C-alpha positions in Angstrom: 73.1 45.0 11.7 72.7 41.7 10.0 69.3 40.7 8.1 68.3 37.8 5.9 68.0 38.3 2.3 66.3 36.0 0.5 66.8 35.2 -3.4 64.8 33.4 -6.0 61.3 33.5 -4.7 59.7 31.6 -1.6 61.7 28.5 -2.3 65.2 30.4 -2.9 68.1 30.5 -0.8 68.4 32.6 2.2 71.5 34.7 2.7 72.8 36.7 6.0 73.5 40.3 4.7 76.1 41.9 7.3 78.2 45.0 7.7 81.2 42.6 8.3 80.7 40.7 4.9 83.6 41.3 2.7 85.7 42.8 5.5 89.3 41.8 6.6 88.7 42.6 10.5 91.9 44.3 10.3 91.5 47.8 9.0 91.7 50.2 11.9 89.3 52.5 10.4 86.8 49.8 9.9 87.1 48.3 13.3 86.5 51.8 14.8 82.8 51.6 13.7 82.3 48.0 15.6 82.6 50.3 18.7 79.2 50.3 20.4 77.9 53.2 23.0 77.0 50.6 25.6 78.2 47.1 26.3 76.1 44.6 27.5 77.2 43.7 31.1 76.6 40.2 32.0 77.3 40.3 35.9 77.1 44.0 36.8 76.9 43.2 40.6 79.9 40.8 40.9 82.8 42.3 42.5 85.9 40.3 41.7 88.4 39.9 44.3 91.9 38.2 43.6 93.8 37.2 46.6 97.6 37.4 46.2 99.4 33.7 46.2 102.7 34.7 47.4 101.6 37.9 49.4 98.7 36.1 51.2 98.4 32.3 50.7 102.0 31.6 51.1 102.0 32.9 54.9 99.7 30.4 55.7 96.7 30.3 58.4 98.2 33.5 60.6 97.7 35.8 57.6 95.0 34.0 55.9 92.5 33.1 58.2 91.7 37.0 59.1 91.3 37.7 55.5 88.9 34.6 54.8 86.9 36.2 58.2 86.7 39.6 56.3 85.4 37.9 53.4 82.7 35.7 55.0 81.4 38.9 56.5 81.7 40.7 53.0 79.6 38.4 51.1 76.7 38.7 53.3 76.4 42.4 51.7 78.1 41.8 48.6 78.2 39.3 45.4 82.1 38.3 45.2 84.0 36.2 43.0 87.3 35.1 44.7 90.2 34.4 42.1 93.6 32.9 43.3 97.0 33.5 42.7 100.0 31.0 42.2 102.8 32.7 44.6 105.7 30.9 45.6 105.3 27.4 44.3 104.1 28.9 40.7 107.8 30.9 41.1 109.4 27.3 41.5 108.0 25.4 38.8 108.7 28.3 36.4 112.5 28.5 37.6 112.6 24.8 36.7 110.8 24.8 33.4 113.0 28.1 32.4 116.1 26.0 33.3 114.7 23.3 31.1 114.1 25.8 28.2 110.3 25.1 28.2 108.7 27.9 25.8 106.4 30.5 27.3 103.3 28.6 26.6 104.3 25.4 28.6 105.0 27.3 31.4 101.7 29.2 31.2 100.3 25.4 31.7 102.5 24.6 34.5 101.7 27.9 36.7 97.8 27.4 36.4 98.4 24.4 38.3 99.4 26.2 41.2 96.8 28.7 41.3 94.0 25.9 41.1 95.4 24.3 44.1 95.1 27.6 46.0 91.5 27.9 44.6 90.9 24.2 45.9 92.4 25.1 49.5 90.2 28.0 49.8 87.0 26.4 48.6 87.6 23.9 51.5 88.3 26.3 54.0 85.3 28.2 53.0 83.0 25.3 52.3 80.8 25.7 55.5 80.3 29.4 54.3 79.3 28.6 50.7 82.7 28.5 49.1 82.4 26.7 46.0 85.1 25.9 43.4 84.4 26.6 39.8 86.3 26.5 36.6 86.6 28.5 33.5 83.6 26.8 31.4 79.8 27.2 32.0 80.0 28.0 35.5 81.1 31.8 35.0 77.5 32.5 33.3 75.9 31.2 36.6 77.8 33.6 39.0 75.0 35.7 40.0 72.8 32.8 40.8 75.7 31.1 43.0 76.0 34.5 44.7 72.1 34.7 45.2 72.0 31.4 46.6 74.6 32.2 49.4 77.4 30.8 47.6 81.0 32.4 47.5 82.2 31.1 44.2 86.2 30.8 43.7 88.2 30.0 40.6 91.8 30.0 39.8 93.2 33.7 38.2 95.3 32.0 35.2 93.9 32.9 32.3 93.3 29.8 29.8 95.5 30.8 27.2 97.8 27.9 27.8 99.8 26.9 24.6 98.2 30.0 23.1 99.9 32.4 25.5 101.6 35.5 24.0 105.3 35.4 23.6 106.9 37.5 26.6 108.5 40.8 25.9 111.4 40.2 28.4 112.4 36.8 28.9 110.0 33.8 29.1 107.7 34.1 31.8 104.3 34.1 30.6 103.0 37.7 30.7 99.4 37.0 31.4 99.2 35.3 34.7 96.6 35.7 37.8 96.6 39.2 37.8 95.7 39.7 34.4 93.2 36.6 34.5 91.5 38.4 37.0 91.2 41.8 35.1 90.3 40.0 31.8 87.3 38.2 33.8 86.3 41.2 35.3 86.2 43.0 32.1 84.2 40.6 30.2 81.6 39.8 32.9 81.0 43.6 33.3 81.7 43.5 37.0 81.2 46.2 39.5 84.5 46.4 40.8 88.1 44.5 40.6 89.9 44.5 43.9 93.4 43.3 44.5 94.1 41.7 48.0 97.9 42.2 48.6 100.4 42.7 51.6 101.4 46.4 50.7 99.1 49.6 51.0 99.3 49.8 47.2 101.7 51.3 44.4 104.9 52.6 45.4 107.6 53.7 42.6 109.6 50.8 44.1 109.0 47.7 45.7 109.5 48.4 49.7 110.2 44.9 50.3 113.7 45.4 48.1 114.8 48.4 49.5 116.8 49.1 52.6 114.7 50.1 55.9 116.8 53.5 56.2 115.3 54.2 52.4 111.5 53.4 53.2 110.8 57.2 53.5 112.0 58.0 50.5 109.6 55.7 48.6 106.9 57.6 46.6 103.2 56.2 47.2 100.7 56.5 44.5 97.2 57.2 45.8 95.5 57.5 42.7 97.1 57.2 39.2 96.1 56.5 35.6 97.3 53.6 33.7 98.3 55.9 30.7 100.7 57.8 33.2 102.1 54.7 34.4 102.9 53.2 31.1 104.8 56.5 30.6 106.9 56.3 33.4 107.6 52.9 32.6 108.6 51.8 36.2 110.9 48.7 36.5 108.8 47.0 39.1 105.0 47.0 39.5 102.5 45.4 42.4 100.2 44.1 39.3 101.4 42.7 36.2 102.3 45.1 33.7 99.9 44.1 30.8 96.7 45.2 32.8 97.7 48.7 32.3 97.4 48.8 28.6 94.3 46.5 28.9 92.8 48.9 31.3 93.4 51.8 28.7 91.3 49.6 26.2 88.5 48.5 28.7 85.0 48.9 27.7 83.4 48.2 31.1 86.0 48.5 34.0 87.0 52.3 34.6 89.5 51.6 37.5 90.8 48.9 39.9 91.9 49.2 43.6 94.9 47.4 45.2 94.4 47.3 49.1 96.4 46.1 51.7 94.6 42.6 53.1 96.9 41.4 55.6 97.4 44.3 58.0 93.9 45.9 57.3 91.6 42.9 56.3 88.9 45.4 57.2 89.6 47.3 54.0 88.2 44.3 52.3 84.7 45.5 53.0 85.6 49.1 53.0 86.7 48.7 49.0 83.9 46.8 48.3 81.6 49.9 49.5 83.4 52.2 47.3 85.8 53.4 49.7 89.4 54.6 48.8 91.7 52.5 50.9 94.8 51.8 48.6 95.9 52.5 45.4 93.4 53.3 42.5 94.7 52.9 39.0 91.9 54.3 36.2 91.4 54.5 33.0 92.2 58.0 31.7 
């Protein structure tokens, strides 16, 4: 709690007295006291949907159009912010950048261009249905207004770290890509839900695309699992970006996220928006 303190009578100086004065903002014990019982949620009715770049958009119209039809129907009942992934083209530019020895922050700036291209394509395809491309600037405060006016706002998923991207734990690929961007935005606007539109039913112990057909029956599917448990399991591969697990454990607003198969089951989009369990739910323990 801050308050103004007057010194030297009516014509003296005004000072701000704050509980943070004299603190380094590093002490763990002190930081615990900055926790609040309830965090303000800017857009509590907005549902953040992240559409996969490689899993959906790179497959072209045959895969994408049924997903867009489902989104058009869903937006009549629910407020949606659509966020885009980068996909194969982002992987290609990462490959070139790695070969040239580019640092992680530069790779982050390179990758965001592809996600932005996908947002541009979606805004064009959805323009007659209210699709509108927005940036990471002032428009984010206006999301609820856009939705109430019948628009479907679309933005790119890469978080704006750019040169400030965190060093990667392994290799040099930016650890915070479009999945993380969708999570961070959903958490910080206090979104109603976060749903990842993929091309698999959800999370398995191994990537189904990388195992022999004969071994598919041996895969273990996780219907509902905590982020903490997944961190302890330390799987080699995941269907979403790994930093999300730690972020979810520290989340203030989001309690869970859901991963669904939007390719084979576009109808699962509306079902997930209505709170139904149709994929893998990862929750904060």
